[in-house]
N, C-alpha and C positions, 0 to 999 in steps of 0.2 A: 239432327243430333239429339239423341235421347238423354234423359237424366242419367247422371253418373254418380257412383259412390266408390269408396275404396273397395268394398266388397259387398255384393248383394246378399251374401250369405251371413253377414253380421246381423245380430238382432237389432231391430229398428227401435231401440228404446228411446231414440231421439226423435221418433217419427212426428213430423208436423211441427217441431220446435227447433229453430235454428238461431245461432248466436248473431250471425251477420247476414244482412240482405242487401243485394246490389241490383240496380236496374241499369242496364248498359246497352248501347247500340250493338246490334248483332255483328257489325263489321269488326268489332274488337274482340270477338269470341271465336275460337277455333279449337280443333282437336288438341293443338299444342297448349292452349290455355288449361284444359282439363288434365293433360299429361303433367303439366307443372304443378297443378293442385294435388295430383296424386303423389307427387314426389316430396311434398312439404310435410315434415313431421308435425308441424303445428296444426295441420288440418286433420281433424278426426273424420269428417264426412262432409259431403256436399251434394247439392242437387242443382242442375242447370238445365234450362229449357227455354225455347223461344216463346215470346209473347207478342201480342199486338197491342200497342198503346192506343187507347181511345179517349175521346174528349168528353162526350156528352151522352147521358142516358135520360130519356124523357118519354112521356106518354106519346103514343102514335098520333101524329097530326098536331102536336103541341106547337104553339108560337114561341120560338126560342128567345124572342125579345123579352118574354116574361120568364125570368130565371127561377121563379118560386118552386117549380116542379122539375127543374133540370139538375141532375147530379153531375158535377163537373170537377170532382177531385181527381187525384191520380188513379187511373183505372187501367188494369191490364186484362186482356181477353186471351183465354187459352182453352184448350181441351182439358178435360179431367185427366190428371196425371196417371200414368200407369202404376200398377201395384208395386213395381220394383223401384220406384222413384224415391221412396222414403217420405213422400208427402201425402197427407190425408186431408181432404176437405169434408169434414162431417156435414151431413145435411141436418139443418135445424128446423124446428116447427115454425109455423107462420108467425107466431108471436115472438120467435127467436129467443125462447127461454130454455129450450132443451134440445139435446141431440136426438135425432130420429134414427139415423143409420149412416154408416160409411159406404154401404153397398147399394148404389143406385145407378141407373142408366140415364144418360142424357141423349134424348132423341133429336134428330134434325129439326130445326125450328124452335128448339127450347133453349132457355137460358136459366142459369142458376146464379144468383147474386150473392155477394158477401153481405154480411149484416149491415143494416142502416141505410143501404141504398134505397130499399123500398119505402123507407120512412120519408125520404125526400120526394121521390116521384109519385108517392101516394097511390101505388098500384099493388095488387095482390096476385096470388097464384091464379093463373088462367087469363090474366090481363095481357094485352099486347103492349110492347115497349119498343122504342127505337134506340139503337146504339149507333153513334156517329164516330167515324174515324176520318178526320180531314173532311173531304167532301163526299165520302162514301157513307151511306146510311142504310142500315138493315133493320128489319122488323123481326122480333122474336116474341114467343109466348113465355111468360114467367112460369117456370115449372117448380121452383123451389128456392130455398135460401141455404147458404153455407156459412159455416163458421170459419173465420180467418185462421190459418194454420200456423202462422209464423212465430208465435210466441214473442221472444225477446228480440227478434230480428229488427234492425233499425230502419229498414225501408218502410215508408208509409204509403201503402197502396191498397186499393180495393180490387178484389179478384172477381172476374166474370168468367163463368164456365159455359162453354157451348160444346156441341158435338165435334168430333174430329172432322166430319165433312163440312160443317159450317165454318169451322176455323180455317180450313184450307181454302174454301171459297171466298171468305171475307178477306183473308190475307192476299189471295191472288188478285182480287178486284182492286184492293188498295195498291198493290204493286203495279197494276196496269195503269192506274191513274197517276201515281207518283213515280214516273220512270226515271227521274233524276235521283241519283244516289243520295245526295244531300237532303233532298226533301223526304225521301223514304226513310232516312235514318231516324226521323222523329217518331215513326210508328213501328219500325222493324227492330224490335228490342229483344233482349235476353234477360232473364232473371237468374241470378246465382245466389243460392243460400248455403251458408257454410257454418259448420260446427268446429269450434276450437278443440284441440286435443287436451289443452290445459286450461281449465276454467280460471285459474289464478292469473293467467297472462292478461295484461291490460289490452283493451280493444285497440289502443294506439299502437302498441308493439306488434300485435297480431296483424293489423292492417299494413304496417310498414313491411313486414316480412312477405306477406302475400302480394302486396303491390310491387315490391322490388322484383318478384319472380314473374308476375303476370301483367302488371299494369292495369288491373281491372278497377281499382279504386280511383286512380288518376283519370281514367276514361269514363267513369260511371256518371249517369245523370243523378242518381240518388243512392245513398248508402247509409 
């Protein structure tokens, strides 16, 4: 299921900044979820896409009993979003002080981290890193850093970008290991980012209307 908005022809003046962010198990998301979001007058725009929740990022071969160089906050792994998703992950320089470009290619075997992850793992561009999802562990080369795009969104996550091929391969391997749906739910997630049509509406009122229609707040891990 690809990212969706009310109209891809609208100017993306909201690009990369959303009012609400939700992390939810994929089992609670369907075409009907997005159809209902489309029908809500309180929703100006939204983007929804599958992600793989991962636990740890560390140098290759690191002893995980030593947590000093293990990043283990909330992390979501995904391919770079398509141009029509309304999401932009600008690439920043290695010192993470300035935007380099929005137009970059992620090759197989490469990973782009959100800001501050590299500060914990103490690795730089060109270094190898391990990403762990349950018992599945993959090695990548750090190719760059990205700026978190979500602005005021309430979800607190760090984003990891890999190539489309690596995402599919990583996801399929996790799915082969975690064949039980309950176990897979922990990793097989969806992110939904939403803009309100009325900035004056309280977050509480907005969430109630959206949740009554879709149930996405009730079923979310984080919002």
